[in-house]
N, C-alpha and C positions, 0 to 999 in steps of 0.2 A: 451527385448521387443522392445525398441526403435531402436536397430540395425537391427532387423528383418524387421521393417517397412521401414527403409532406403534402404534395399537391393532392394526393389521394384523400387526405383527411380534411381538406378545406371544404366548407359548405358554400354552395351557391346561394345567392339572395333568395331565389325561389324556395330552396330547401329551408332556409332560416324562417321565411314567412310561413311556410307550411307547418314547421315544428312549433312556431309560436301560436299558430291557429289551433293546433292540437292541444297545446297547453291551456289556452283560453277555454276551449270546449270542455276539457277535463275539469277545469275550475268551475265552469257553469254547471256541469252535471253534478259535481260534489255539492255545490251550493244548493241546487234544487233538491238533491237527495236529503240534505240536512233539513231543509224547510219541510220536506215531506215527513221526515222522522218526527219532527216537532208537531206536525199537523195530523198525526195518526188519530187524533181525537175524532176526526171526521171519518165516518165509515167509508165514504166514497174514495178517499185518498189512500186507503189501505191496499188497494189493488195496484201492484207494481206496473202492470201494463197501462193502466189508466194514467198514472203519473208520468210514464215515459211518453205517452201520446200528448199529454198536456204540455210537457216541456218542449217537445219538438214542435208542437203547434205554436207555442209562444215564440220560439226562435225563428220559425218560418214566417209568421205574420209580421214580426218586427223587421224582417229583412236581414237580421244579424247573420244568419247562417249563410246567406248569399254573399255578403260583404267579406266575411272572414275566410270562406272556403273557396274563393275563386283564385286558383293558383296562377292565372295569367294576368290578373289585375296589377300585381306588384311589378311585373315585368314591363307592362305597357307604361305605367307611370314613370318607371326609371328611364325607359327609352325616350319618353317625351321630354323629361328633364334634361337628358343628355343632348338631345337634338336641339332644344331651346338654348342650351349653353353653347353648342357649336355655332348655331346661327347667330346668336347674340355676341359672340366673341369678336374682338377687334380684328382678328385675322380673317374673319368671315370664311373660315374653312381652309386657311392657308396650310396648316399642318394636318388637317383632317380630310378623310375621304370616306364616302358612304357608297356602299354597293347594294343593289336591290335586284330581285329576280323579276324579269319582264316576261309575263306569260305569253304575250303575242310572239316575241322573238325567241322565247324558250331558252334564254340564257341570262347570266348575271351581267348587269350593266352598272357603270359608275354613275352616281348622281352628282352633278356639278353643284356644289353648295352655293355659289353666288346666284344661281338661278332659282333658288328656293324662295317662294313668295311668302308662304306661311305654313303653320301647322294648325290644323283644325281637327279636333276630335282625335281620331287615330289615323289621320291621313297627312301626308306631306304633299303640299301643292307647290309645283314648280313650273316655270315657263320654258317651253321648248318649241322652237320654230313658230313663235307667235301664238301658241296655244297653251292653255293651262293643262297640266298633266297631274294626275292624282296617284300617289303610291301609298297603299295601306301599310301600316307598321308591320304587319305579319309577313310582308314580302321583303323587308330589309334583311339582308343576309349578314352584313358585317360593317362595322365602323372602325376605322384605323386612325391612329394619330402618329405621324412621322413613321409610318410603316408598321407600327406595332398595333395588333388587334386589341381594342379596348371594349368592344361589344360584338357578340356573335349571335346570330339568330338561329 
């Protein structure tokens, strides 16, 4: 009973990444605001809207805002690491199973781990009936180890 109540309070990795991003953004905003307070000697920087625009412009042009506020990037990286671990393990999927949603058949299918050829970008490439098949990460529905779900899409 106590363990069930505590599950409510645990944060997913996506949530932790998002909260960390908000903290970084707040730090950047405060840093820039401090710089602006010091630089009020310049009449142009006295306008709050101008300073907001310049700060956002800098974050946008450097690409920082896109790297830090992409909520799905952390999920994709973790999934790629997990899949590489599974494929590289000695068992080669002995205890693991992967399921994905097949759009053509319209149902969830198991992916046989020994048939996986490689992982490129955000795609799993596997051989089936002599042909290479491609499954994007976003169609992976779950990964289990010994029957216990370790990742769910």
